[in-house]
C-alpha positions in Angstrom: -20.1 11.5 4.6 -19.2 7.9 4.9 -15.8 8.3 3.4 -12.8 9.1 5.6 -11.0 12.3 4.5 -7.2 11.8 5.1 -4.9 14.8 5.3 -2.2 12.7 3.8 -4.4 12.1 0.9 -4.9 15.8 0.4 -1.2 15.9 -0.4 -1.5 12.5 -2.1 -4.0 14.0 -4.5 -1.2 16.3 -5.6 1.6 13.7 -5.5 0.3 10.7 -7.3 -2.6 9.4 -9.3 -5.2 7.5 -7.3 -4.3 4.0 -6.3 -6.3 1.5 -8.3 -8.0 -1.1 -6.0 -8.8 -4.6 -7.0 -12.2 -4.9 -8.5 -12.5 -8.6 -8.6 -14.0 -9.0 -5.2 -17.1 -6.8 -4.7 -17.9 -8.4 -1.4 -14.7 -7.2 0.2 -14.9 -4.1 2.3 -12.7 -1.2 1.2 -9.2 -1.0 2.7 -9.0 0.8 6.0 -7.8 4.4 5.9 -4.4 3.5 7.4 -4.1 0.7 4.8 -4.7 3.2 2.0 -2.0 5.5 3.5 0.5 2.6 3.7 -0.3 1.7 0.1 0.2 5.2 -1.0 3.5 5.5 0.9 4.8 2.4 -0.8 3.6 3.5 -4.2 5.1 6.9 -3.9 8.4 5.6 -2.7 8.5 3.3 -5.7 7.6 6.1 -8.1 10.2 8.4 -6.8 12.9 5.7 -6.7 13.9 6.6 -3.1 17.6 5.6 -2.5 19.3 4.5 0.7 20.8 8.0 1.0 17.4 9.6 0.9 15.8 7.3 3.5 16.1 9.6 6.5 14.1 12.3 4.7 11.8 9.7 3.2 11.1 8.1 6.6 10.4 11.5 8.1 7.9 12.3 5.4 6.2 8.8 5.8 6.0 9.3 9.5 4.2 12.7 9.0 1.8 11.1 6.5 1.0 8.3 9.0 0.6 10.7 11.9 -1.6 13.0 9.9 -3.8 10.1 8.8 -4.2 8.9 12.4 -5.2 12.4 13.5 -7.8 12.7 10.8 -9.1 9.2 11.6 -9.5 10.1 15.3 -11.4 13.3 14.3 -13.6 11.4 11.9 -14.4 8.7 14.5 -15.2 11.4 17.1 -17.6 13.1 14.7 -19.1 9.8 13.6 -19.9 8.9 17.2 -22.0 12.0 17.6 -23.2 12.8 14.1 -26.8 11.8 14.7 -27.1 14.2 17.7 -25.4 17.1 15.9 -27.4 20.2 15.0 -26.7 22.4 12.0 -24.2 24.6 13.9 -22.3 21.6 15.2 -22.1 20.1 11.7 -20.6 23.3 10.4 -18.2 23.4 13.4 -17.2 19.8 12.5 -16.4 20.9 8.9 -14.3 23.7 10.4 -12.5 21.2 12.6 -11.7 19.1 9.5 -10.5 22.1 7.6 -8.2 23.2 10.5 -6.9 19.7 10.8 -6.1 19.6 7.0 -4.2 22.9 7.3 -2.3 21.7 10.3 -1.5 18.4 8.5 -0.2 20.4 5.5 1.8 22.6 7.8 3.6 19.4 9.0 3.7 17.7 5.5 5.1 20.6 3.4 8.4 21.0 5.4 8.9 17.2 5.4 8.4 17.0 1.7 10.6 20.1 1.2 13.4 18.3 3.0 13.0 15.2 0.9 12.7 17.2 -2.4 16.0 19.0 -1.5 17.9 15.7 -1.6 16.3 14.2 -4.7 18.2 13.9 -7.9 17.1 16.1 -10.8 15.4 13.1 -12.4 13.5 12.3 -9.2 12.5 16.0 -8.8 11.1 15.9 -12.4 9.1 12.8 -11.4 7.8 14.5 -8.3 6.9 17.6 -10.3 5.1 15.5 -12.9 3.2 13.6 -10.3 2.1 16.9 -8.8 1.1 18.4 -12.1 -0.8 15.3 -13.2 -2.9 15.3 -10.0 -3.5 19.0 -10.1 -4.6 18.9 -13.7 -6.8 15.8 -13.1 -8.4 17.6 -10.1 -9.0 20.6 -12.3 -10.7 18.4 -14.9 -8.1 18.8 -17.5 -6.9 16.0 -19.6 -3.4 14.9 -18.5 -1.2 14.1 -21.5 
């Protein structure tokens, strides 16, 4: 498990299509988890067309996304530091810790998104709805039209 699971990306998987990374430099290391979150935040803000009036709710959501990502990164680093010394039970416990952290992250993320969604225009809500549906369908292996 070399990849870093981000709680914000759990919601991101429902919010937007994956961000396409530059493929012209295979020697480059992948972006850091926090850089991916920042890219996602910028991308989502652009897609939703967030206005100045919506910025308080947007900023609150972005803060939750960053905080969730930092929490997940800390847990991942803690596990990585001891992964080679973990027995089977400890590995399962680490999976449980990640699952619990994902649930806690969503418990913070959903209300923040709900507050943003409440102030979006009907067109912005349709965009958000479409982004969710596209991701859910893609994750389910269905062709998105």
